[in-house]
DSSP file (Angstrom, degrees, kcal/mol; ACC not computed):
  #  RESIDUE AA STRUCTURE BP1 BP2  ACC     N-H-->O    O-->H-N    N-H-->O    O-->H-N    TCO  KAPPA ALPHA  PHI   PSI    X-CA   Y-CA   Z-CA
    1    1 A M    >         0   0    0      0, 0.0     3,-1.4     0, 0.0     0, 0.0   0.000 360.0 360.0 360.0 -33.7   -7.3   21.8    4.6
    2    2 A L  T 3   +     0   0    0      1,-0.3     0, 0.0     3,-0.0     0, 0.0   0.756 360.0  52.1 -67.7 -23.4   -6.5   24.3    1.8
    3    3 A N  T 3  S+     0   0    0      2,-0.1    -1,-0.3     0, 0.0     0, 0.0   0.507  77.3 123.0 -95.4  -2.2   -6.8   27.2    4.2
    4    4 A D    <   -     0   0    0     -3,-1.4     2,-0.3     1,-0.1     0, 0.0  -0.334  58.9-134.9 -54.4 136.7   -4.4   25.9    6.8
    5    5 A S        +     0   0    0      2,-0.0     3,-0.4     3,-0.0    -1,-0.1  -0.701  66.9   5.7 -93.9 149.9   -1.6   28.4    7.3
    6    6 A G  S    S-     0   0    0     -2,-0.3     3,-0.2     1,-0.2    -2,-0.0   0.016  89.1 -89.9  66.9-177.2    2.0   27.1    7.5
    7    7 A D  S >  S+     0   0    0      1,-0.1     3,-1.3     2,-0.1    -1,-0.2   0.095  81.7 124.0-118.1  22.3    3.0   23.5    6.8
    8    8 A G  T 3  S+     0   0    0     -3,-0.4    -1,-0.1     1,-0.3    -2,-0.1   0.774  81.9  43.9 -53.7 -29.2    2.7   22.3   10.5
    9    9 A G  T 3  S+     0   0    0     -3,-0.2    -1,-0.3     2,-0.1    -2,-0.1   0.510  92.3 106.0 -96.6  -5.7    0.2   19.6    9.2
   10   10 A A  S <  S-     0   0    0     -3,-1.3    -3,-0.1     1,-0.1     0, 0.0  -0.301  82.1 -96.3 -68.9 153.2    2.2   18.6    6.2
   11   11 A L        -     0   0    0      1,-0.1     2,-2.0    -2,-0.0    -1,-0.1  -0.391  35.9-113.4 -62.3 145.3    4.1   15.3    6.1
   12   12 A P        +     0   0    0      0, 0.0     2,-0.1     0, 0.0    -1,-0.1  -0.459  54.5 167.9 -86.2  72.0    7.8   15.6    7.0
   13   13 A L        -     0   0    0     -2,-2.0     3,-0.1     1,-0.1    -3,-0.0  -0.459  28.1-171.3 -80.5 153.1    9.1   14.7    3.6
   14   14 A A        -     0   0    0      1,-0.4     2,-0.3    -2,-0.1    -1,-0.1   0.787  61.3 -38.7-109.6 -42.6   12.7   15.1    2.3
   15   15 A S        -     0   0    0      0, 0.0     2,-0.5     0, 0.0    -1,-0.4  -0.971  67.0 -73.9-168.8 174.2   12.6   14.4   -1.4
   16   16 A L        -     0   0    0     -2,-0.3     3,-0.1     1,-0.2    45,-0.0  -0.764  41.2-174.2 -85.2 127.8   11.0   12.3   -4.2
   17   17 A N        -     0   0    0     -2,-0.5    44,-1.9     1,-0.3     2,-0.3   0.909  52.3 -32.1 -87.7 -52.7   12.6    8.8   -4.0
   18   18 A H  E     -a   61   0A   0     42,-0.2     2,-0.4    38,-0.0    -1,-0.3  -0.974  43.6-128.1-159.7 169.1   11.2    7.0   -7.0
   19   19 A I  E     -a   62   0A   0     42,-1.7    44,-3.1    -2,-0.3     2,-0.4  -0.943  22.1-141.5-118.4 148.1    8.4    6.4   -9.4
   20   20 A S  E     -a   63   0A   0     -2,-0.4     2,-0.5    42,-0.2    44,-0.2  -0.918  13.4-165.8-111.8 138.8    6.9    3.0  -10.1
   21   21 A I  E     -a   64   0A   0     42,-3.0    44,-2.6    -2,-0.4     2,-0.4  -0.982  14.3-143.7-128.2 116.1    5.8    2.1  -13.7
   22   22 A V  E     -a   65   0A   0     -2,-0.5     2,-0.3    42,-0.2    44,-0.2  -0.657  34.2-176.2 -74.1 128.5    3.6   -0.9  -14.4
   23   23 A C  E     -a   66   0A   0     42,-2.9    44,-3.3    -2,-0.4     3,-0.2  -0.927  39.5-136.0-135.8 160.2    4.9   -2.3  -17.8
   24   24 A R  S    S+     0   0    0     -2,-0.3     2,-0.5     1,-0.3    -1,-0.1   0.937 100.0  21.8 -74.4 -50.1    4.1   -5.0  -20.3
   25   25 A S     >  -     0   0    0      1,-0.1     4,-1.9    41,-0.1    -1,-0.3  -0.970  59.4-162.5-128.1 117.9    7.8   -6.1  -20.8
   26   26 A V  H  > S+     0   0    0     -2,-0.5     4,-2.6    -3,-0.2    -1,-0.1   0.856  96.7  54.1 -63.1 -34.7   10.5   -5.3  -18.2
   27   27 A E  H  > S+     0   0    0      2,-0.2     4,-2.2     1,-0.2    -1,-0.2   0.916 109.6  44.7 -64.7 -49.1   13.1   -6.0  -20.8
   28   28 A A  H  > S+     0   0    0      2,-0.2     4,-2.0     1,-0.2    -1,-0.2   0.855 116.6  47.0 -60.9 -37.4   11.6   -3.4  -23.3
   29   29 A S  H  X S+     0   0    0     -4,-1.9     4,-3.2     2,-0.2     5,-0.3   0.914 110.3  52.7 -75.0 -45.0   11.2   -0.9  -20.6
   30   30 A L  H  X S+     0   0    0     -4,-2.6     4,-2.3     1,-0.2     5,-0.3   0.942 109.4  50.0 -46.7 -54.0   14.8   -1.5  -19.2
   31   31 A D  H  X>S+     0   0    0     -4,-2.2     4,-3.3     1,-0.2     5,-0.6   0.948 113.7  45.0 -56.1 -53.3   16.1   -0.9  -22.7
   32   32 A F  I  X>S+     0   0    0     -4,-2.0     4,-2.3     1,-0.2     5,-1.4   0.942 114.5  46.0 -58.2 -47.5   14.2    2.4  -23.0
   33   33 A Y  I  <5S+     0   0    0     -4,-3.2     6,-2.9     3,-0.2    -1,-0.2   0.803 120.7  40.1 -70.1 -26.7   15.0    3.8  -19.6
   34   34 A Q  I  X5S+     0   0    0     -4,-2.3     4,-1.0    -5,-0.3    -2,-0.2   0.943 125.8  31.3 -78.7 -58.8   18.7    2.9  -20.0
   35   35 A N  I  <5S+     0   0    0     -4,-3.3    -3,-0.2    -5,-0.3    -2,-0.2   0.715 130.9  29.8 -88.0 -20.9   19.4    3.8  -23.6
   36   36 A V  I  <<S+     0   0    0     -4,-2.3    -3,-0.2    -5,-0.6    -1,-0.1   0.863 132.5  27.8 -98.4 -43.3   17.0    6.6  -24.2
   37   37 A L  T  4<S-     0   0    0     -5,-1.4    -3,-0.2     2,-0.1    -2,-0.2   0.572  99.1-123.8 -99.8 -13.0   16.7    8.3  -20.8
   38   38 A G     <  +     0   0    0     -4,-1.0    -4,-0.2    -6,-0.3     2,-0.1   0.689  52.7 152.6  83.5  18.2   20.2    7.3  -19.4
   39   39 A F        -     0   0    0     -6,-2.9    -1,-0.2    -9,-0.1    18,-0.2  -0.473  36.2-136.7 -83.4 159.3   19.1    5.5  -16.1
   40   40 A H  E     -B   56   0A   0     16,-2.0    16,-1.9    -2,-0.1     2,-0.1  -0.902  19.3-113.2-118.3 135.3   21.4    2.8  -14.7
   41   41 A P  E     -B   55   0A   0      0, 0.0     2,-0.3     0, 0.0    14,-0.3  -0.419  38.0-172.3 -66.5 139.0   20.2   -0.5  -13.4
   42   42 A I  E     -B   54   0A   0     12,-2.3    12,-0.6    -2,-0.1     0, 0.0  -0.880  33.1 -73.3-129.8 167.9   20.6   -1.0   -9.6
   43   43 A R        -     0   0    0     -2,-0.3    -1,-0.1    10,-0.1    10,-0.0  -0.240  43.3-160.3 -60.2 140.2   20.1   -3.9   -7.1
   44   44 A R        -     0   0    0      8,-0.1    -1,-0.0    10,-0.0     8,-0.0  -0.974  34.8 -87.4-122.4 140.1   16.7   -4.8   -6.3
   45   45 A P    >   -     0   0    0      0, 0.0     3,-0.9     0, 0.0    -1,-0.0  -0.099  28.0-144.8 -43.7 133.4   15.7   -6.7   -3.2
   46   46 A D  T 3  S+     0   0    0      1,-0.2    -3,-0.0     3,-0.1    -2,-0.0   0.640  91.9  75.4 -73.8 -13.1   15.9  -10.5   -3.8
   47   47 A S  T 3   +     0   0    0      2,-0.1    -1,-0.2     0, 0.0     2,-0.1   0.649  69.4 106.7 -77.7 -16.3   12.8  -11.0   -1.6
   48   48 A F    <   -     0   0    0     -3,-0.9     4,-0.1     1,-0.1    -4,-0.0  -0.424  55.5-161.2 -66.7 135.9   10.4   -9.7   -4.2
   49   49 A D        +     0   0    0     -2,-0.1     2,-0.3     2,-0.1    -1,-0.1  -0.023  64.7  71.0-109.2  33.9    8.4  -12.5   -5.8
   50   50 A F  S    S-     0   0    0      2,-0.0     2,-0.2     0, 0.0    -2,-0.0  -0.977  88.7 -93.6-144.7 156.1    7.3  -10.6   -9.0
   51   51 A D        +     0   0    0     -2,-0.3    15,-2.6    15,-0.1     2,-0.3  -0.448  65.0 111.9 -73.9 133.3    9.2   -9.5  -12.1
   52   52 A G  E     - C   0  65A   0     13,-0.2     2,-0.3    -2,-0.2    13,-0.2  -0.975  44.8-130.7 177.5-178.9   10.6   -6.1  -12.2
   53   53 A A  E     - C   0  64A   0     11,-1.6    11,-3.7    -2,-0.3     2,-0.4  -0.983  11.3-138.8-154.9 149.5   13.8   -3.9  -12.3
   54   54 A W  E     +BC  42  63A   0    -12,-0.6   -12,-2.3    -2,-0.3     2,-0.3  -0.929  21.3 179.9-114.4 142.6   15.2   -0.8  -10.4
   55   55 A L  E     -BC  41  62A   0      7,-2.3     7,-2.4    -2,-0.4     2,-0.3  -0.931   4.3-167.9-133.9 159.6   17.0    2.0  -12.1
   56   56 A F  E     +BC  40  61A   0    -16,-1.9   -16,-2.0    -2,-0.3     2,-0.2  -0.990  22.6 121.2-151.9 140.5   18.5    5.2  -10.9
   57   57 A N  E >   + C   0  60A   0      3,-1.8     3,-1.5    -2,-0.3   -18,-0.1  -0.834  62.7  40.8-179.0 165.2   20.0    8.5  -12.2
   58   58 A Y  T 3  S-     0   0    0      1,-0.3     3,-0.1    -2,-0.2   -19,-0.0   0.659 128.2 -64.5  67.0  17.8   19.4   12.3  -11.9
   59   59 A G  T 3  S+     0   0    0      1,-0.2     2,-0.3   -42,-0.0    -1,-0.3   0.615 117.0  96.6  82.5  12.5   18.7   11.8   -8.2
   60   60 A I  E <   - C   0  57A   0     -3,-1.5    -3,-1.8     2,-0.0     2,-0.3  -0.983  62.9-135.4-136.5 148.7   15.6    9.7   -8.8
   61   61 A G  E     -aC  18  56A   0    -44,-1.9   -42,-1.7    -2,-0.3     2,-0.4  -0.756   7.1-157.0-100.4 151.3   14.7    6.0   -9.0
   62   62 A V  E     -aC  19  55A   0     -7,-2.4    -7,-2.3    -2,-0.3     2,-0.6  -0.996   8.5-162.0-121.8 125.1   12.5    4.3  -11.5
   63   63 A H  E     -aC  20  54A   0    -44,-3.1   -42,-3.0    -2,-0.4     2,-0.5  -0.929   5.2-156.5-111.2 116.1   11.0    1.1  -10.5
   64   64 A L  E     -aC  21  53A   0    -11,-3.7   -11,-1.6    -2,-0.6     2,-0.5  -0.783   9.7-172.4 -91.9 127.9    9.7   -1.2  -13.2
   65   65 A L  E     -aC  22  52A   0    -44,-2.6   -42,-2.9    -2,-0.5   -13,-0.2  -0.970  23.0-129.3-126.0 121.5    7.0   -3.7  -12.4
   66   66 A R  E     -a   23   0A   0    -15,-2.6   -42,-0.2    -2,-0.5   -15,-0.1  -0.449  33.8-115.3 -63.8 130.9    5.9   -6.3  -14.8
   67   67 A S        -     0   0    0    -44,-3.3    -1,-0.1    -2,-0.2     4,-0.1  -0.405   8.0-137.7 -68.5 146.3    2.0   -6.2  -15.1
   68   68 A E  S    S+     0   0    0      1,-0.3    -1,-0.2     2,-0.1    -2,-0.0   0.845 104.9  23.8 -67.1 -33.5    0.2   -9.3  -13.9
   69   69 A D  S >  S-     0   0    0      1,-0.1     3,-1.7     2,-0.0     4,-0.4  -0.743  72.3-178.3-133.8  88.9   -2.0   -9.0  -17.0
   70   70 A P  G >  S+     0   0    0      0, 0.0     3,-1.3     0, 0.0    -1,-0.1   0.802  78.9  62.8 -61.4 -29.1   -0.1   -7.0  -19.7
   71   71 A E  G 3  S+     0   0    0      1,-0.2   -47,-0.0   -47,-0.1     4,-0.0   0.759  97.4  58.8 -70.9 -17.2   -3.0   -7.2  -22.2
   72   72 A K  G <  S+     0   0    0     -3,-1.7    -1,-0.2     2,-0.1     3,-0.1   0.566  80.1 105.4 -87.3 -11.5   -5.1   -5.2  -19.8
   73   73 A L  S <  S-     0   0    0     -3,-1.3   -50,-0.0    -4,-0.4   -49,-0.0  -0.413  85.5 -97.1 -61.8 143.8   -2.8   -2.2  -19.7
   74   74 A P        -     0   0    0      0, 0.0     2,-0.2     0, 0.0    -1,-0.1  -0.257  40.2-115.8 -58.2 149.7   -4.1    0.7  -21.7
   75   75 A K        -     0   0    0      1,-0.1    53,-0.1    -3,-0.1    -4,-0.0  -0.534  43.2 -79.5 -85.8 159.4   -2.7    1.0  -25.2
   76   76 A K        -     0   0    0     -2,-0.2     2,-0.2    51,-0.2    -1,-0.1  -0.282  53.8-163.5 -55.3 137.4   -0.7    4.0  -26.2
   77   77 A R        -     0   0    0     52,-0.2    -1,-0.1     1,-0.2     3,-0.0  -0.549  35.3 -60.4-112.6-174.9   -2.7    7.0  -26.9
   78   78 A E        -     0   0    0     -2,-0.2     2,-0.8     1,-0.1    -1,-0.2  -0.287  64.7-100.1 -57.3 144.3   -2.2   10.3  -28.7
   79   79 A I        +     0   0    0     44,-0.1    -1,-0.1    -3,-0.1    44,-0.1  -0.643  49.1 179.1 -72.1 108.8    0.7   12.4  -27.1
   80   80 A N    >   -     0   0    0     -2,-0.8     3,-2.6     4,-0.1    44,-0.1  -0.945  26.8-154.0-123.8 111.4   -1.2   14.9  -25.0
   81   81 A P  T 3  S+     0   0    0      0, 0.0    -1,-0.1     0, 0.0    -2,-0.0   0.654  95.0  62.3 -55.2 -17.5    0.9   17.3  -23.0
   82   82 A K  T 3  S+     0   0    0      2,-0.1     2,-0.1    -3,-0.0     3,-0.1   0.328  87.4  97.7 -91.5   5.7   -2.0   17.7  -20.4
   83   83 A D  S <  S-     0   0    0     -3,-2.6     2,-0.0     1,-0.2    -4,-0.0  -0.379  93.4 -73.6 -87.2 171.6   -1.8   13.9  -19.5
   84   84 A N  S    S+     0   0    0     -2,-0.1    47,-0.6    48,-0.0     2,-0.3  -0.419  70.3 148.1 -64.1 144.6    0.0   12.5  -16.5
   85   85 A H  E     -d  131   0B   0     45,-0.1     2,-0.4    -3,-0.1    47,-0.2  -0.977  45.8-120.2-164.3 167.2    3.7   12.6  -17.0
   86   86 A I  E     -d  132   0B   0     45,-1.5    47,-2.8    -2,-0.3     2,-0.3  -0.948  30.9-144.4-118.0 144.9    7.1   12.9  -15.4
   87   87 A S  E     -d  133   0B   0     -2,-0.4     2,-0.4    45,-0.2    47,-0.2  -0.846   9.8-163.4-109.6 141.3    9.4   15.8  -16.5
   88   88 A F  E     -d  134   0B   0     45,-2.5    47,-2.2    -2,-0.3     2,-0.2  -0.984  17.5-132.7-121.4 137.3   13.2   15.9  -16.8
   89   89 A Q  E     -d  135   0B   0     -2,-0.4     2,-0.3    45,-0.2    47,-0.2  -0.555  28.8-168.9 -72.3 144.5   15.3   19.0  -17.0
   90   90 A C        -     0   0    0     45,-2.0     3,-0.2    -2,-0.2    48,-0.2  -0.975  31.0-139.3-136.9 159.3   17.9   19.0  -19.9
   91   91 A E  S    S+     0   0    0     -2,-0.3     2,-0.4     1,-0.2    -1,-0.1   0.845  96.0  25.7 -78.9 -37.7   20.9   21.1  -20.9
   92   92 A S     >  -     0   0    0      1,-0.1     4,-1.7    43,-0.1    -1,-0.2  -0.886  53.6-175.4-136.4 105.1   20.1   21.0  -24.7
   93   93 A L  H  > S+     0   0    0     -2,-0.4     4,-2.7    -3,-0.2     5,-0.2   0.862  89.6  58.9 -60.0 -37.1   16.6   20.5  -26.1
   94   94 A A  H  > S+     0   0    0      1,-0.2     4,-2.1     2,-0.2    -1,-0.2   0.891 106.8  47.1 -64.7 -35.1   18.0   20.5  -29.6
   95   95 A M  H  > S+     0   0    0      2,-0.2     4,-2.1     1,-0.2    -1,-0.2   0.879 111.7  50.0 -70.4 -33.9   20.2   17.5  -28.7
   96   96 A V  H  X S+     0   0    0     -4,-1.7     4,-2.3     2,-0.2    -2,-0.2   0.950 112.6  47.7 -64.7 -49.5   17.3   15.7  -27.1
   97   97 A E  H  X S+     0   0    0     -4,-2.7     4,-1.5     1,-0.2    -2,-0.2   0.825 111.2  50.2 -60.9 -40.3   15.2   16.3  -30.2
   98   98 A K  H  X S+     0   0    0     -4,-2.1     4,-2.4    -5,-0.2    -1,-0.2   0.921 111.6  48.9 -63.4 -45.9   18.0   15.1  -32.6
   99   99 A K  H  X S+     0   0    0     -4,-2.1     4,-2.3     2,-0.2    -2,-0.2   0.879 109.7  51.8 -65.0 -40.7   18.4   11.9  -30.5
  100  100 A L  H  X>S+     0   0    0     -4,-2.3     5,-2.9     2,-0.2     4,-0.5   0.865 111.8  47.0 -64.8 -34.4   14.5   11.2  -30.5
  101  101 A E  H ><5S+     0   0    0     -4,-1.5     3,-0.9     3,-0.2    -2,-0.2   0.915 109.7  52.2 -71.1 -44.5   14.5   11.6  -34.3
  102  102 A E  H 3<5S+     0   0    0     -4,-2.4    -2,-0.2     1,-0.2    -1,-0.2   0.902 114.3  44.6 -60.9 -40.6   17.6    9.3  -34.7
  103  103 A L  H 3<5S-     0   0    0     -4,-2.3    -1,-0.2    -5,-0.1    -2,-0.2   0.592 110.6-123.1 -79.7  -9.1   15.6    6.6  -32.5
  104  104 A G  T <<5 +     0   0    0     -3,-0.9    -3,-0.2    -4,-0.5    -2,-0.1   0.826  56.6 153.6  66.3  36.1   12.4    7.1  -34.3
  105  105 A I      < -     0   0    0     -5,-2.9    -1,-0.2    -6,-0.2    -2,-0.1  -0.852  42.6-130.5 -97.4 118.7   10.5    8.0  -31.2
  106  106 A P        +     0   0    0      0, 0.0    19,-0.5     0, 0.0     2,-0.3  -0.384  34.6 174.7 -71.3 149.3    7.5   10.3  -32.0
  107  107 A Y        -     0   0    0     17,-0.1     2,-0.4    -2,-0.0    17,-0.2  -0.926  26.6-135.1-146.6 164.8    7.3   13.4  -29.9
  108  108 A V  E     -E  123   0B   0     15,-2.1    15,-2.3    -2,-0.3     2,-0.3  -0.997  19.1-139.0-125.8 134.0    5.2   16.5  -29.6
  109  109 A Q  E     +E  122   0B   0     -2,-0.4     2,-0.3    13,-0.2    13,-0.2  -0.691  29.4 163.4 -89.7 146.4    6.7   20.0  -29.1
  110  110 A S  E     -E  121   0B   0     11,-2.4    11,-2.9    -2,-0.3     2,-0.3  -0.914  14.0-162.0-150.8 175.5    5.1   22.4  -26.8
  111  111 A G  E     -E  120   0B   0     -2,-0.3     2,-0.4     9,-0.2     9,-0.2  -0.992  11.5-149.3-159.9 155.5    6.0   25.7  -24.9
  112  112 A V  E     -E  119   0B   0      7,-2.6     7,-2.6    -2,-0.3     2,-0.5  -0.989  10.3-167.2-127.2 141.8    5.1   28.0  -22.1
  113  113 A E  E     +E  118   0B   0     -2,-0.4     2,-0.4     5,-0.2     5,-0.2  -0.994  10.7 171.4-127.4 132.0    5.7   31.7  -22.1
  114  114 A E  E >  S-E  117   0B   0      3,-2.7     3,-1.9    -2,-0.5    -2,-0.0  -0.938  70.5 -25.0-141.9 115.1    5.4   33.7  -18.9
  115  115 A G  T 3  S-     0   0    0     -2,-0.4     3,-0.1     1,-0.3    -1,-0.0   0.875 126.7 -46.8  48.1  45.5    6.4   37.4  -18.6
  116  116 A G  T 3  S+     0   0    0      1,-0.3     2,-0.4     0, 0.0    -1,-0.3   0.544 113.2 118.4  83.8   0.6    8.9   37.1  -21.5
  117  117 A I  E <   -E  114   0B   0     -3,-1.9    -3,-2.7    24,-0.0     2,-0.4  -0.895  50.7-153.3-106.2 134.5   10.5   33.9  -20.2
  118  118 A Y  E     -E  113   0B   0     -2,-0.4     2,-0.4    -5,-0.2    -5,-0.2  -0.897  10.8-169.6-115.0 135.3   10.1   30.8  -22.6
  119  119 A V  E     -E  112   0B   0     -7,-2.6    -7,-2.6    -2,-0.4     2,-0.4  -0.996  11.3-154.2-121.1 128.5   10.2   27.2  -21.7
  120  120 A D  E     -E  111   0B   0     -2,-0.4    16,-1.2    -9,-0.2     2,-0.4  -0.846  13.6-168.4-104.5 134.8   10.4   24.6  -24.5
  121  121 A Q  E     -EF 110 135B   0    -11,-2.9   -11,-2.4    -2,-0.4     2,-0.4  -0.953  16.2-164.8-128.8 143.3    9.0   21.1  -24.0
  122  122 A L  E     -EF 109 134B   0     12,-2.7    12,-2.6    -2,-0.4     2,-0.4  -0.992  13.8-166.5-119.4 134.5    9.2   17.8  -25.8
  123  123 A F  E     +EF 108 133B   0    -15,-2.3   -15,-2.1    -2,-0.4     2,-0.3  -0.964  17.6 151.1-121.1 140.7    6.7   15.0  -24.9
  124  124 A F  E     - F   0 132B   0      8,-2.0     8,-3.2    -2,-0.4     2,-0.3  -0.957  36.3-109.8-156.9 168.7    6.9   11.4  -25.9
  125  125 A H  E     - F   0 131B   0    -19,-0.5     6,-0.2    -2,-0.3   -46,-0.0  -0.708  17.8-132.1-104.6 153.2    5.8    8.0  -24.6
  126  126 A D    >   -     0   0    0      4,-2.0     3,-2.4    -2,-0.3   -97,-0.1  -0.386  54.1 -79.2 -80.4 176.6    7.8    5.1  -23.1
  127  127 A P  T 3  S+     0   0    0      0, 0.0   -51,-0.2     0, 0.0   -98,-0.1   0.677 133.4  46.5 -57.4 -20.7    7.0    1.6  -24.5
  128  128 A D  T 3  S-     0   0    0      2,-0.1     3,-0.1   -53,-0.1  -106,-0.0   0.278 122.4 -99.3-106.6  10.9    3.9    1.3  -22.4
  129  129 A G  S <  S+     0   0    0     -3,-2.4     2,-0.4     1,-0.3   -52,-0.2   0.557  70.3 147.9  91.4   3.9    2.5    4.7  -23.1
  130  130 A F        -     0   0    0      1,-0.1    -4,-2.0   -54,-0.1    -1,-0.3  -0.628  50.8-118.2 -76.9 133.1    3.7    6.5  -19.9
  131  131 A M  E     -dF  85 125B   0    -47,-0.6   -45,-1.5    -2,-0.4     2,-0.4  -0.529  28.0-167.5 -83.1 136.3    4.4   10.2  -20.9
  132  132 A I  E     -dF  86 124B   0     -8,-3.2    -8,-2.0    -2,-0.3     2,-0.4  -0.937   2.1-162.9-110.3 136.1    7.9   11.7  -20.6
  133  133 A E  E     -dF  87 123B   0    -47,-2.8   -45,-2.5    -2,-0.4     2,-0.4  -0.983   3.0-168.1-120.6 141.1    8.5   15.4  -20.9
  134  134 A I  E     +dF  88 122B   0    -12,-2.6   -12,-2.7    -2,-0.4     2,-0.3  -0.989  26.9 150.7-119.7 131.6   11.9   16.9  -21.5
  135  135 A C  E     -dF  89 121B   0    -47,-2.2   -45,-2.0    -2,-0.4   -14,-0.2  -0.917  57.4-120.0-150.6 175.3   12.2   20.6  -21.0
  136  136 A N    >   +     0   0    0    -16,-1.2     3,-1.7    -2,-0.3     4,-0.2  -0.450  53.4 148.4-114.7  53.9   14.3   23.6  -20.1
  137  137 A C  G >   +     0   0    0      1,-0.3     3,-1.8     2,-0.2    -1,-0.1   0.659  51.7  83.1 -63.3 -21.2   12.0   24.4  -17.2
  138  138 A D  G 3  S+     0   0    0      1,-0.3    -1,-0.3   -48,-0.2     4,-0.1   0.662  78.6  70.3 -60.6 -19.5   14.9   25.8  -15.2
  139  139 A N  G <  S+     0   0    0     -3,-1.7    -1,-0.3   -21,-0.1    -2,-0.2   0.840  85.6  77.1 -66.9 -30.2   14.3   29.1  -17.2
  140  140 A L  S <  S-     0   0    0     -3,-1.8     2,-0.1    -4,-0.2    -1,-0.0  -0.729  87.1-129.0 -88.1 116.9   11.1   29.6  -15.3
  141  141 A P        -     0   0    0      0, 0.0     2,-0.7     0, 0.0    -2,-0.1  -0.397  15.1-123.9 -67.5 146.4   11.6   30.9  -11.9
  142  142 A V        -     0   0    0      8,-0.1     2,-0.7    -2,-0.1    18,-0.3  -0.770  32.4-172.3 -85.3 108.7    9.9   29.1   -8.9
  143  143 A I        -     0   0    0     -2,-0.7     2,-0.1    16,-0.1    16,-0.1  -0.899  16.5-137.7-117.3 115.4    7.9   31.7   -7.1
  144  144 A S        -     0   0    0     -2,-0.7    18,-0.2     4,-0.2    16,-0.0  -0.410   3.2-154.9 -65.2 137.9    6.2   30.8   -3.9
  145  145 A L  S    S+     0   0    0      1,-0.2    -1,-0.1    -2,-0.1    17,-0.0   0.589  96.8  49.5 -88.0  -8.3    2.7   32.1   -3.4
  146  146 A S  S    S-     0   0    0      2,-0.2    -1,-0.2     0, 0.0    -2,-0.1   0.547 112.6-114.8 -98.7  -9.4    3.2   31.9    0.4
  147  147 A G  S    S+     0   0    0      1,-0.3    12,-0.1    13,-0.1    -2,-0.1   0.437  72.2 133.2  90.3  -0.6    6.5   33.7    0.5
  148  148 A E        -     0   0    0      1,-0.1    -1,-0.3    11,-0.0    -2,-0.2  -0.632  64.4-104.0 -81.6 137.2    8.4   30.6    1.8
  149  149 A P        -     0   0    0      0, 0.0     2,-0.4     0, 0.0     9,-0.1  -0.357  38.3-156.7 -60.0 141.6   11.7   29.8    0.1
  150  150 A I        -     0   0    0      7,-0.3     7,-1.0    -8,-0.2     2,-0.4  -0.943  13.4-132.0-124.0 139.5   11.6   26.9   -2.4
  151  151 A M  E     -G  156   0C   0     -2,-0.4     5,-0.2     5,-0.2     2,-0.2  -0.801  33.5-175.2 -88.1 137.3   14.3   24.5   -3.7
  152  152 A A  E >   -G  155   0C   0      3,-1.7     3,-1.0    -2,-0.4     2,-0.1  -0.569  39.8 -46.0-121.9-174.4   14.2   24.1   -7.5
  153  153 A C  T 3  S-     0   0    0      1,-0.3    -1,-0.1    -2,-0.2     0, 0.0  -0.323 116.8 -21.8 -54.6 119.1   15.9   22.1  -10.1
  154  154 A K  T 3  S+     0   0    0     -2,-0.1     2,-0.3    -3,-0.1    -1,-0.3   0.457 130.7  52.4  62.5   2.1   19.8   22.1   -9.6
  155  155 A R  E <  S-G  152   0C   0     -3,-1.0    -3,-1.7     3,-0.0     2,-0.6  -0.994  88.0-102.6-155.8 162.9   19.7   25.3   -7.6
  156  156 A A  E     -G  151   0C   0     -2,-0.3     2,-0.2    -5,-0.2    -5,-0.2  -0.773  47.0-125.3 -80.6 126.6   18.2   27.0   -4.7
  157  157 A A        -     0   0    0     -7,-1.0     2,-0.5    -2,-0.6    -7,-0.3  -0.536  13.8-127.2 -75.2 138.5   15.6   29.4   -6.0
  158  158 A T        -     0   0    0     -2,-0.2     2,-0.3    -9,-0.1   -16,-0.1  -0.742  31.9-113.9 -81.4 129.6   15.8   32.9   -5.0
  159  159 A L        -     0   0    0     -2,-0.5   -16,-0.1   -16,-0.1    -1,-0.1  -0.516  29.1-163.6 -66.0 127.3   12.5   34.0   -3.6
  160  160 A I        -     0   0    0    -18,-0.3   -13,-0.1    -2,-0.3     3,-0.1  -0.927  18.0-134.7-116.8 107.3   11.1   36.5   -5.8
  161  161 A P        -     0   0    0      0, 0.0     2,-0.3     0, 0.0   -16,-0.1  -0.185  23.1-106.1 -60.1 148.2    8.3   38.3   -3.9
  162  162 A Q        -     0   0    0    -18,-0.2     2,-0.6     1,-0.1   -17,-0.0  -0.605  33.9-132.7 -75.9 134.9    5.0   38.8   -5.7
  163  163 A Q        -     0   0    0     -2,-0.3    -1,-0.1    -3,-0.1     3,-0.0  -0.762  18.2-161.0 -88.5 119.4    4.8   42.6   -6.6
  164  164 A H    >>  -     0   0    0     -2,-0.6     3,-2.3     1,-0.1     4,-0.9  -0.836  28.9-115.2 -98.5 146.2    1.4   44.1   -5.7
  165  165 A P  G >4 S+     0   0    0      0, 0.0     3,-0.9     0, 0.0    -1,-0.1   0.879 117.1  50.6 -47.0 -47.1    0.5   47.3   -7.5
  166  166 A Q  G 34 S+     0   0    0      1,-0.2    -3,-0.0    -3,-0.0     0, 0.0   0.664 109.9  51.4 -75.7  -7.1    0.5   49.3   -4.3
  167  167 A Q  G <4 S+     0   0    0     -3,-2.3    -1,-0.2     2,-0.0    -4,-0.0   0.565  79.9 119.7 -98.7  -8.3    4.0   47.9   -3.4
  168  168 A A    <<        0   0    0     -3,-0.9    -5,-0.0    -4,-0.9     0, 0.0  -0.319 360.0 360.0 -60.1 135.7    5.7   48.8   -6.7
  169  169 A V              0   0    0     -2,-0.0    -1,-0.1     0, 0.0    -3,-0.0   0.401 360.0 360.0 -99.5 360.0    8.5   51.1   -6.3
């Protein structure tokens, strides 16, 4: 499958709709996702027979699901930028860092440098240990390896063709 050319076999997807997060306490997670990350509660189908909540902002939904056995959920671990996480773009990393400090939320700073372009990152956990990244990743251009145009955060990325030594002008 990795060698297939084109996307004729790929699923006809439009966008990311939501992420689901299993949590110990829907109330604690609601507070975090509303008051730390700025999500807004939205209506959830009444037909669900389990505890949960839906939130929405930034073009994405967060579905909180209360664990059937909260004590079996993994405990928070060390903040590791290489762990599973969701990333949010921000306008001011300094303001995010200040807010995290005011709220007493531990975080780890990291960064990426590629060709003189710098991306700053902050990583922290939600109440159940799910990792959140906040970054200025928009600094880094999205460059397709296949030559196909790609849509990126907040803008349509301009395709930047790969320069091969023999093609350099």
